[in-house]
C-alpha positions in Angstrom: 0.0 -0.1 0.0 2.7 2.3 0.7 4.4 1.7 -2.7 1.2 2.4 -4.2 0.4 5.5 -2.3 3.9 6.9 -3.1 3.2 6.2 -6.9 0.0 7.8 -6.6 0.9 11.0 -4.7 4.1 11.9 -6.3 3.1 13.2 -9.4 1.1 15.8 -7.4 4.4 17.2 -6.0 7.0 17.0 -8.9 8.0 15.0 -12.2 9.6 11.6 -11.7 12.0 10.3 -14.5 13.7 6.9 -14.5 16.9 5.9 -16.3 19.3 3.0 -15.8 22.7 1.7 -17.0 21.8 -0.9 -19.8 23.0 -4.1 -17.7 20.0 -3.1 -15.1 17.8 -4.7 -17.5 19.4 -8.0 -17.3 19.6 -9.4 -13.5 22.1 -12.3 -15.0 24.7 -9.6 -15.6 25.3 -9.2 -11.8 29.2 -9.4 -11.1 31.7 -7.9 -9.1 33.0 -5.6 -11.6 32.7 -1.8 -11.2 29.4 -0.3 -12.3 29.1 0.4 -15.8 29.3 3.9 -16.9 26.3 5.7 -17.9 26.8 6.1 -21.6 23.8 7.7 -22.7 21.9 11.0 -22.1 18.4 11.6 -22.4 17.2 13.6 -25.3 15.6 16.6 -23.7 15.5 18.9 -26.8 13.1 16.3 -28.5 11.0 14.9 -25.7 8.6 16.6 -23.4 10.4 17.8 -20.4 7.4 17.6 -18.2 6.4 14.1 -19.1 6.0 11.8 -16.0 7.4 8.6 -18.1 9.9 6.2 -17.3 12.7 5.6 -19.7 15.9 3.9 -19.5 19.4 4.0 -21.4 18.9 0.8 -22.9 16.6 -0.6 -25.3 14.3 -2.3 -22.8 12.7 -1.0 -19.4 15.1 -1.7 -16.3 14.1 -4.4 -13.7 14.7 -5.4 -10.2 15.0 -9.1 -9.8 13.2 -10.8 -6.6 15.4 -11.1 -4.0 17.7 -8.2 -4.8 19.2 -5.6 -2.4 18.4 -2.1 -3.7 21.0 0.5 -2.3 20.0 4.1 -2.4 21.5 7.3 -1.5 19.8 9.3 1.2 19.5 13.0 1.0 15.8 14.2 2.4 12.9 13.0 4.1 11.1 12.7 0.9 13.8 10.2 -0.5 11.3 7.2 0.4 8.6 8.4 -1.5 10.6 9.1 -4.5 12.1 5.5 -4.4 9.1 3.5 -3.5 7.0 5.5 -6.6 10.0 4.6 -8.7 10.3 1.1 -8.0 6.6 0.7 -8.1 6.6 1.8 -11.5 9.3 -0.8 -12.2 7.0 -3.5 -10.7 9.1 -3.9 -7.3 7.5 -3.6 -4.1 10.5 -3.4 -1.4 10.5 -4.1 2.1 12.1 -1.0 3.4 14.9 -1.1 6.4 14.2 2.4 8.2 14.8 3.9 11.8 12.6 2.5 14.3 11.1 6.1 15.3 9.1 5.7 12.5 7.0 2.9 13.7 5.7 5.3 16.7 3.8 7.4 14.3 0.4 6.8 14.5 -1.3 5.1 11.1 2.3 5.1 9.6 3.6 2.6 12.2 0.6 0.5 11.7 1.2 0.5 7.7 4.9 -0.2 8.4 4.1 -3.3 10.4 1.4 -4.7 8.2 3.4 -4.6 5.0 6.5 -6.2 6.8 8.9 -3.4 6.8 11.8 -3.6 9.0 12.4 -1.3 11.9 16.4 -0.6 12.5 17.1 0.2 16.3 20.2 2.0 15.7 22.7 2.2 18.6 21.3 -0.5 20.6 21.6 -4.4 21.0 18.5 -4.8 18.7 20.5 -3.2 15.5 21.7 -6.8 14.3 18.0 -7.9 14.2 17.0 -5.8 11.2 19.8 -7.5 9.0 18.2 -10.9 10.2 14.7 -9.9 9.0 16.1 -8.5 5.8 17.7 -11.8 5.2 14.4 -13.6 5.6 12.8 -11.1 3.3 15.3 -11.7 0.7 15.1 -15.4 0.9 11.4 -15.2 0.6 12.1 -13.5 -2.9 11.4 -9.9 -1.6 13.1 -6.9 -2.5 14.9 -5.1 0.2 15.5 -1.3 0.1 18.4 -0.1 2.4 20.1 3.3 2.8 23.8 2.5 3.2 24.5 6.0 4.7 22.2 5.1 7.7 21.1 8.8 8.1 20.5 12.3 6.4 23.1 14.6 5.6 23.5 17.8 7.9 23.2 20.1 5.1 20.1 22.6 5.4 20.0 24.1 1.9 18.3 22.3 -1.1 21.5 21.6 -3.1 22.8 18.2 -3.8 25.6 16.2 -2.3 27.2 12.9 -3.2 26.4 10.0 -0.7 28.3 10.1 2.4 30.1 7.3 4.2 28.3 3.9 4.0 28.0 1.8 7.3 28.7 -1.7 7.1 25.2 -3.1 7.2 24.8 -3.4 3.4 27.9 -5.2 2.9 27.2 -7.7 5.9 23.6 -8.2 4.6 25.0 -8.9 1.0 27.6 -11.1 2.3 25.4 -13.4 4.5 22.7 -13.7 1.7 24.7 -13.6 -1.5 21.9 -11.4 -2.9 22.8 -8.9 -5.8 23.1 -5.5 -4.9 21.1 -2.8 -7.2 22.8 0.6 -6.8 20.2 3.5 -6.9 20.8 7.2 -7.2 18.3 9.7 -6.9 18.3 13.3 -7.1 15.8 16.4 -6.5 14.0 15.2 -3.6 15.7 18.0 -1.6 14.0 20.2 -3.7 10.6 18.8 -2.1 11.9 18.9 1.7 15.2 20.1 2.8 16.4 22.2 5.9 14.6 22.9 9.1 11.0 22.0 9.9 9.5 25.3 8.8 11.3 25.2 5.5 10.5 21.6 4.9 6.7 22.3 5.3 7.0 25.2 3.0 8.7 23.0 0.4 5.9 20.5 0.6 3.2 22.9 0.3 4.6 24.8 -2.6 5.7 21.6 -4.5 2.4 21.2 -6.3 3.0 24.7 -7.9 6.5 24.2 -8.5 6.6 20.6 -9.4 10.5 20.1 -9.5 12.0 17.4 -11.5 12.8 14.2 -9.7 15.2 11.6 -11.2 16.1 8.0 -10.1 18.9 6.2 -11.8 19.6 2.4 -11.5 23.0 1.0 -12.0 24.0 -2.7 -13.1 23.6 -5.1 -10.1 26.6 -6.3 -8.6 27.8 -9.0 -6.1 29.9 -7.6 -3.6 33.2 -9.0 -2.6 33.6 -11.1 0.7 35.9 -8.6 2.6 33.6 -6.1 4.5 35.8 -2.9 4.0 36.3 -3.6 0.4 32.3 -4.5 0.0 31.3 -1.1 1.8 33.6 0.9 -0.5 32.6 -0.9 -3.8 28.8 -0.4 -2.7 29.4 3.3 -2.1 31.3 3.6 -5.3 28.3 2.1 -7.5 25.5 4.2 -5.5 27.6 7.5 -6.0 28.2 6.6 -9.7 24.3 6.1 -10.0 23.8 9.3 -8.0 26.1 11.3 -10.5 24.0 9.9 -13.3 20.8 10.9 -11.7 22.2 14.4 -10.8 23.3 15.0 -14.5 20.2 13.7 -16.0 18.2 15.9 -13.6 20.3 19.0 -14.3 20.1 18.4 -18.2 16.1 18.2 -17.9 16.1 21.3 -15.7 17.8 23.2 -18.6 15.4 21.6 -21.1 12.4 23.1 -19.2 14.3 26.3 -18.5 14.7 26.7 -22.4 10.9 25.7 -23.2 9.6 28.1 -20.7 11.9 30.9 -21.5 11.2 31.1 -25.2 13.2 32.1 -28.3 16.0 34.4 -27.4 16.6 37.8 -29.2 18.8 36.4 -31.7 16.0 33.8 -32.9 13.4 36.6 -33.0 15.5 39.1 -35.0 14.2 39.5 -38.4 
């Protein structure tokens, strides 16, 4: 229900576009190599820059195989809505690892428990329980969404930042289960919510008017090595590459929208 709700609500607040590395359309291509570079850019000059349509850099729509770990960058409180909406569009209904405090929010906590999402009790003896629950979900064929950074950046403006250092939980989960890791980079959610509470509320209130561009990019799936430090670094590199691609696509789209709304320049209108 949360994934469907995110998919229904997000178009009210912004334009979501999805791209992917070509190999992300083929789960069998998962390996331990560095993520393939994003070799194709969208064509904003010829496409409708305001279209809420999914596309990718290959000839086929990207997929997320059952039993995969989706590792995403974390920049804003709006991230889960953006990522869940994108994955819903691709046919995936993930189990999300999220801070246990969300389970104390009325109604939201009930939905999280009902749908089998996993509470992470950071800094307590129960922290490891979340990885055990995630491993069970993967074994059952569920997709698991995890934020490797384990928290939000302290930056208060709406600018984008590359992913911060990763905690070891992602690597340990991948090592324990052998599940492929799908790196996911998203850009634009800080234009929905960022900064202090007043600024975040103002951002949400004005988003239906501003309708900022939101971009999600999926990298090729990979299997992480056995060494935890190396695996953590590899995952961080892959998610950073996906975030870089998402940011570049988002900037290109913003430029296309600006050109569309600005109209022809003086040179174009001169007789």
